C-alpha positions in Angstrom: -49.5 19.6 -3.9 -46.7 22.1 -4.4 -46.3 22.6 -0.7 -45.7 18.9 -0.2 -43.0 18.7 -2.8 -41.2 21.8 -1.4 -41.4 20.4 2.2 -40.0 17.0 1.1 -37.1 18.7 -0.6 -36.3 20.8 2.4 -36.4 17.8 4.7 -34.1 15.7 2.4 -31.7 18.6 2.2 -31.7 19.0 6.0 -31.2 15.3 6.6 -28.4 15.2 4.0 -26.6 18.2 5.5 -26.9 16.7 9.0 -25.4 13.4 8.0 -22.6 15.1 6.2 -21.9 17.2 9.3 -21.9 14.1 11.5 -19.5 12.3 9.2 -17.0 15.2 9.4 -16.7 15.2 13.2 -13.5 14.0 14.6 -13.0 11.9 17.8 -13.0 15.0 20.1 -16.5 15.9 18.8 -15.3 19.0 16.9 -16.4 19.5 13.3 -13.8 19.8 10.6 -14.0 20.9 7.0 -13.3 18.0 4.8 -13.0 19.9 1.6 -9.8 21.5 2.8 -8.3 18.0 3.5 -8.9 16.6 0.0 -6.2 16.5 -2.6 -7.0 18.3 -5.8 -5.3 16.3 -8.7 -5.2 19.4 -10.9 -3.3 21.5 -8.3 0.4 21.1 -9.0 1.4 23.1 -6.0 -0.4 20.9 -3.5 1.8 18.5 -1.6 0.6 14.9 -2.2 1.3 12.1 0.3 4.0 9.7 -0.9 2.6 6.7 -2.7 3.4 3.3 -1.0 5.5 1.1 -3.3 3.9 -2.0 -4.9 7.2 -3.9 -4.2 7.7 -3.5 -0.5 10.8 -4.0 1.6 11.6 -7.7 1.8 15.0 -7.5 3.4 13.8 -9.6 6.3 12.5 -12.4 4.2 14.5 -15.5 5.0 16.9 -16.7 2.2 15.0 -19.9 2.0 11.9 -18.0 0.8 13.8 -16.2 -2.0 14.5 -17.6 -5.4 17.9 -19.2 -6.0 20.7 -17.9 -8.2 20.0 -20.7 -10.7 16.4 -19.6 -11.0 17.3 -16.0 -11.5 19.8 -16.8 -14.2 17.5 -19.2 -16.1 18.6 -21.2 -19.1 21.4 -19.6 -21.1 20.9 -20.0 -24.9 23.0 -19.7 -28.1 26.4 -19.7 -26.5 25.6 -17.1 -23.9 28.0 -16.9 -21.0 27.3 -15.6 -17.6 29.1 -12.4 -16.6 27.6 -11.9 -13.2 24.6 -12.9 -11.0 24.4 -10.9 -7.9 21.7 -10.5 -5.2 21.5 -7.0 -3.8 19.1 -4.3 -2.6 17.2 -2.3 -5.2 18.7 0.9 -4.0 22.2 -0.5 -4.7 21.2 -1.4 -8.3 19.5 1.9 -8.8 22.6 3.9 -8.1 24.0 2.9 -11.5 20.9 3.7 -13.4 19.2 6.9 -14.6 15.7 5.7 -13.6 13.8 6.7 -10.5 11.4 3.9 -9.7 8.9 4.9 -6.9 7.1 1.6 -7.2 9.9 -0.4 -5.7 11.2 0.0 -2.1 14.9 0.7 -1.9 15.4 -2.3 0.4 13.7 -4.8 -1.9 16.0 -7.7 -2.7 16.7 -8.3 -6.4 18.9 -10.4 -8.6 21.0 -8.6 -11.2 22.0 -11.0 -13.9 24.3 -10.0 -16.8 25.2 -12.2 -19.7 27.4 -12.0 -22.8 25.8 -12.9 -26.1 28.6 -13.5 -28.6 26.2 -14.4 -31.4 24.3 -11.1 -31.0 20.6 -10.5 -30.2 17.5 -9.6 -32.0 15.3 -7.0 -30.3 12.4 -6.0 -32.4 13.3 -3.5 -35.2 17.0 -3.7 -34.6 19.6 -6.5 -34.4 23.0 -6.7 -32.8 25.2 -8.9 -35.0 27.6 -9.9 -32.3 28.9 -9.2 -28.8 25.7 -8.0 -27.2 25.3 -7.8 -23.4 22.0 -8.4 -21.8 21.1 -7.4 -18.2 18.0 -8.4 -16.4 16.8 -7.5 -12.9 14.6 -10.0 -11.3 12.7 -9.6 -8.0 14.3 -12.1 -5.6 11.0 -13.0 -4.0 8.5 -13.2 -6.8 10.8 -13.9 -9.8 9.1 -11.1 -11.7 11.2 -9.2 -14.3 11.7 -5.6 -13.1 14.2 -4.3 -15.7 15.8 -5.5 -18.9 18.5 -4.0 -21.1 20.5 -5.0 -24.1 23.7 -3.2 -25.0 25.4 -3.4 -28.4 28.4 -1.6 -29.9 27.3 0.8 -32.5 29.3 -0.9 -35.4 27.4 -4.2 -34.6 23.9 -2.6 -34.6 21.7 -3.1 -37.6 18.3 -1.2 -37.9 15.6 -3.0 -39.8 13.4 0.0 -40.2 11.0 2.1 -38.1 
């Protein structure tokens, strides 16, 4: 009985090794070592291939397929006034920011919308009493919000606790 179990184990190991060897052969028929081609996530010195962005280049999408300026702006509330609404490439918007967004292709078309909020703005645990400025960046194809920021002068900012 022991001989049969040992023999079956040897056969399964041989078959497993043969199939692994066959899977590692390239088109020319030469074997390659796949363990050297794998990326070790714990190795910081290993060069990783660049990640493809989720929001790909849409610079060739016809204007008729992109959202309009009115849709990008949305409905202005509480006496808000439009400062600017500009369609541009993501790379042109990103030049003025500190962020480095690898998930968005530089040629992705976006709408940058900036409004003045004379009555202020409430944003969670802080409140801007007056003269706040809000900026939103919307994807020009999908209308998804990519970035949002509210600016307030220090003397108008009220903290409600942390």
